[in-house]
C-alpha positions in Angstrom: -9.3 15.0 -10.8 -7.1 14.3 -13.8 -3.3 14.1 -12.9 -1.1 16.8 -14.4 1.9 14.3 -15.4 0.5 12.1 -18.0 1.6 10.0 -20.9 -1.1 8.9 -23.6 -3.9 10.0 -21.2 -2.7 8.4 -18.1 -0.9 9.5 -15.0 2.8 8.7 -15.1 3.0 8.3 -11.4 0.3 5.5 -11.3 2.2 3.8 -14.3 5.7 4.0 -12.6 4.9 3.1 -8.9 4.4 -0.5 -10.0 8.1 -0.9 -10.6 9.5 0.2 -7.0 6.5 -1.8 -5.3 7.2 -5.0 -7.3 11.0 -4.9 -7.1 11.2 -3.9 -3.4 8.5 -6.4 -2.5 10.3 -9.1 -4.6 13.4 -8.3 -2.8 12.0 -9.4 0.4 10.6 -12.7 -1.1 14.0 -13.3 -2.2 15.3 -12.6 1.3 12.9 -15.2 2.6 14.1 -17.6 -0.1 17.9 -17.1 0.7 17.1 -17.8 4.4 14.8 -20.6 3.7 17.0 -22.4 1.3 20.2 -21.2 2.6 21.2 -19.9 -0.8 23.5 -17.1 -1.3 22.2 -16.4 -4.8 18.8 -15.5 -3.5 20.6 -12.9 -1.4 22.4 -11.5 -4.4 19.3 -11.2 -6.4 17.5 -9.4 -3.5 20.6 -6.9 -3.4 20.0 -6.3 -7.2 16.1 -6.0 -6.8 16.5 -3.4 -4.0 18.9 -1.4 -6.4 16.2 -1.5 -9.2 13.5 -0.6 -6.8 15.4 2.5 -5.3 16.1 3.6 -8.9 12.5 3.3 -10.1 11.2 4.9 -6.9 13.2 8.0 -7.3 11.8 8.0 -10.9 8.2 7.7 -9.8 8.4 10.4 -7.1 8.7 13.6 -9.2 5.5 12.6 -11.0 3.7 12.0 -7.7 4.9 15.4 -6.6 3.6 17.1 -9.6 0.2 15.5 -9.4 0.3 16.6 -5.3 1.0 20.2 -6.2 -2.3 20.2 -8.4 -4.5 18.8 -5.6 -6.7 21.6 -3.9 -5.0 23.1 -1.0 -6.6 22.1 2.4 -8.3 19.0 0.9 -8.3 15.6 2.6 -6.7 14.5 -0.6 -3.7 16.8 0.0 -3.2 15.6 3.6 -3.2 12.1 2.7 -0.9 12.7 -0.5 1.5 14.4 1.9 1.5 11.3 4.3 1.7 8.9 1.3 4.8 10.8 0.1 6.6 11.1 3.5 5.9 7.3 4.0 7.3 6.5 0.7 10.5 8.5 1.6 10.8 6.6 4.7 10.3 3.3 2.7 13.1 4.3 0.3 15.3 5.3 3.1 14.9 2.0 4.8 15.5 0.1 1.6 18.6 2.4 0.9 20.1 1.7 4.4 19.4 -2.2 3.7 21.2 -1.8 0.4 24.2 0.0 2.0 24.4 -2.7 4.8 24.4 -5.5 2.1 26.9 -3.8 -0.3 30.1 -5.0 1.2 28.9 -8.8 0.9 25.7 -8.9 -1.0 25.6 -12.7 -0.7 25.7 -12.7 3.2 23.9 -9.6 4.5 23.8 -9.0 8.1 20.4 -9.4 10.1 20.0 -5.7 10.1 19.8 -5.5 6.5 16.7 -7.9 6.4 15.1 -5.9 9.3 15.4 -2.8 7.4 14.0 -4.2 4.2 11.1 -5.9 5.9 10.3 -2.7 7.7 10.5 -1.0 4.4 8.1 -3.7 2.9 5.7 -3.2 5.8 5.9 0.5 5.1 5.2 0.2 1.3 1.8 -1.8 2.1 0.7 1.3 4.2 1.8 3.8 1.6 0.3 1.8 -1.3 -3.0 1.6 0.6 -2.9 5.4 0.9 -2.2 5.6 -2.9 -5.1 3.5 -3.5 -7.1 5.8 -1.3 -6.2 8.7 -3.2 -7.1 7.1 -6.5 -10.0 4.9 -5.8 -11.7 6.8 -3.0 -10.5 10.5 -3.7 -10.4 10.4 -7.4 -6.9 11.9 -7.7 -5.5 10.9 -11.1 -8.6 9.8 -12.5 -9.9 11.2 -15.8 -13.0 13.8 -15.4 -14.7 11.8 -18.1 -14.3 8.4 -16.5 -17.0 5.8 -16.4 -17.5 2.2 -17.3 -18.1 2.7 -21.1 -15.8 5.7 -21.5 -13.8 5.9 -24.8 -10.1 4.9 -25.0 -7.8 7.7 -23.9 -6.4 7.6 -27.3 -9.7 8.3 -28.8 -10.4 11.6 -30.2 -13.9 11.4 -28.8 -14.3 13.3 -25.6 -16.9 12.8 -23.0 -17.9 15.9 -20.9 -17.7 15.0 -17.2 -21.5 15.7 -16.7 -22.6 13.1 -19.4 -20.1 10.6 -17.7 -21.7 11.0 -14.5 -25.1 10.5 -15.9 -24.2 7.3 -17.7 -22.2 6.0 -14.7 -25.1 6.5 -12.3 -27.0 3.2 -11.3 -30.7 2.8 -11.8 
């Protein structure tokens, strides 16, 4: 099922989610470095990574919603998409709370800020898996003509879904 919010033939949500996942995940890595090396600078980096992750998460969300609204009602994909979205909202709220707790003194966050961020990171692993289930297992956001030798999405050549299915079948 092709995503509705696309850019150059690819779903925007799938392109944008790498930023919050990477930035928020990196913030946790910098938390560990800050604690392990007793370095305030790593805590400051984590603070700014969380800010970037929150902003990019808010940018990715509307495109996910647009794609979710195009999923057939009552389908397994729609249910998983809803759980994925609610889970990501919780992840963003956990990281936002962590950021708020860090804001008065980003170089020396309280233990609660670490706990919230680490809980958010754990939640993001679950929601990322759900996103993978939507794309890889249920075909949400996958081009109708997708197969291993499909032409580039920038190509003017279009392959009908039926032809792609025949070509992609194993002998």
